[in-house]
C-alpha atoms as one frame of an Amber mdcrd trajectory, in Angstrom:
protein
 -29.146  13.761  -9.986 -29.448  15.738  -6.765 -26.476  16.623  -4.605 -27.819
  14.399  -1.836 -27.924  11.343  -4.117 -24.483  12.168  -5.576 -23.007  12.435
  -2.084 -24.543   9.081  -1.114 -23.110   7.494  -4.266 -19.678   9.012  -3.628
 -19.672   7.809  -0.016 -20.637   4.268  -1.071 -17.665   4.121  -3.437 -15.381
   5.841  -0.954 -16.174   3.166   1.645 -15.154   0.512  -0.886 -12.000   2.167
  -2.239 -10.833   4.326   0.716  -9.865   7.145  -1.657 -11.293   8.784  -4.776
  -9.768  11.280  -7.160 -11.598  14.258  -8.606 -11.696  12.420 -11.934 -13.139
   9.303 -10.244 -15.945  11.417  -8.794 -16.611  13.127 -12.121 -16.861   9.742
 -13.894 -18.931   8.192 -11.114 -21.509  10.971 -10.942 -21.339  12.231 -14.522
 -20.756  15.782 -13.348 -18.448  18.610 -14.257 -15.202  19.385 -12.469 -16.833
  22.297 -10.596 -19.765  20.185  -9.393 -17.404  17.404  -8.278 -15.316  19.978
  -6.379 -18.434  21.327  -4.644 -19.333  17.767  -3.633 -15.811  17.231  -2.266
 -16.041  20.450  -0.255 -19.455  19.448   1.112 -18.158  16.028   2.230 -15.048
  17.566   3.789 -17.038  20.271   5.599 -19.341  17.547   6.943 -16.248  15.620
   8.111 -17.330  12.571   6.122 -14.147  12.720   4.040 -10.767  14.398   4.102
  -9.563  16.453   1.183  -6.209  15.553  -0.259  -4.292  16.504  -3.356  -6.537
  15.599  -6.259  -9.443  14.073  -4.350 -10.738  12.746  -1.049 -10.150   9.860
   1.325 -11.898   8.420   4.317 -10.967  10.097   7.584  -8.233   8.280   9.504
  -7.052   6.291   6.481  -3.633   6.216   8.127  -5.008   3.955  10.878  -3.976
   1.000   8.701  -0.382   2.226   8.744  -0.568   2.647  12.501  -1.915  -0.900
  12.846   0.939  -2.199  10.668   3.522  -0.405  12.795   1.882  -1.668  15.991
   2.002  -5.311  14.899   5.455  -5.129  13.290   7.086  -6.492  16.456   4.236
  -8.807  17.476   5.256 -12.489  17.440   8.634 -11.504  15.988  10.211 -14.884
  16.799   7.444 -16.692  14.910   7.685 -14.295  11.953  11.436 -14.831  11.731
  10.989 -18.611  11.837   8.413 -18.397   9.025  10.702 -16.146   6.995  13.657
 -18.480   7.477  11.604 -21.484   6.333  10.179 -19.526   3.383  13.706 -18.580
   2.290  14.522 -22.274   1.761  11.470 -22.615  -0.483  12.544 -19.604  -2.534
  16.094 -20.788  -3.129  17.166 -20.446  -6.744  14.358 -18.102  -7.806  15.628
 -15.484 -10.239  12.831 -13.013  -9.511  10.900 -12.367  -6.301   7.922 -10.074
  -5.827   7.389  -9.293  -2.148   4.313  -7.398  -0.960   3.847  -5.342   2.201
   3.676  -7.507   5.300   5.149  -7.407   8.769   6.138 -11.068   8.266   7.547
 -10.636   4.750   9.733  -7.810   6.077  11.747 -10.481   7.925  12.466 -12.483
   4.744  15.374 -10.614   3.072  17.744 -11.255   5.973  17.472 -15.002   5.299
  18.124 -14.751   1.571  21.823 -14.589   2.299  23.578 -17.392   0.473  24.331
 -17.261  -3.232  21.990 -20.140  -4.165  19.182 -18.613  -2.081  19.595 -14.986
  -3.133  17.249 -13.928  -5.949  18.524 -12.291  -9.099  16.073  -9.436  -8.584
  13.789  -8.490  -5.732  10.800  -6.273  -6.505   8.649  -4.840  -3.742   6.169
  -2.077  -3.038   7.282  -1.953   0.594   9.903   0.494   1.794  10.495  -1.756
   4.808  11.219  -4.789   2.615  13.432  -2.689   0.332  15.361  -1.438   3.366
  15.836  -4.973   4.677  17.001  -6.119   1.227  19.489  -3.260   1.070  20.873
  -4.240   4.471  20.854  -8.009   3.869  24.232  -9.731   4.273  24.402 -10.522
   0.545  23.218  -7.015  -0.560  20.262  -8.148  -2.618  19.822  -6.421  -5.965
  16.878  -4.067  -5.855  14.722  -1.975  -8.153  13.629   1.582  -7.567   9.928
   2.381  -7.551   8.393   4.850  -9.948   6.969   4.916 -13.418   8.082   2.358
 -15.908   9.921   3.847 -18.836
């Protein structure tokens, strides 16, 4: 496979996944570590991708974070009303998994009464974890990291 075709294949997958590791590129193209590194350097030098520790990502990948931060306070009254209503539907649940969302971030403050508070709240969002930590009932929380 030529470098040109490898680069096209890498870019197709990068568009789909936003980020690729060196090992992803090696498996995708069937090349050695050195060839995959040369391809990474070529894409970075062409400003088609940004190098990061262990691979590449699309340029401006952090735009999604910026968009999240921009809309965090949009329609805040509506988000709080939704969160308050959702808290009544979650009453009595022993385990809650909460994903990243500018609306879900409002939820922990309404899980305040003993019957409504979950036994355990698990989230991949630092914002939700912070809100849970500061909730009036001090929701139990789990730390992120590798499972033992």
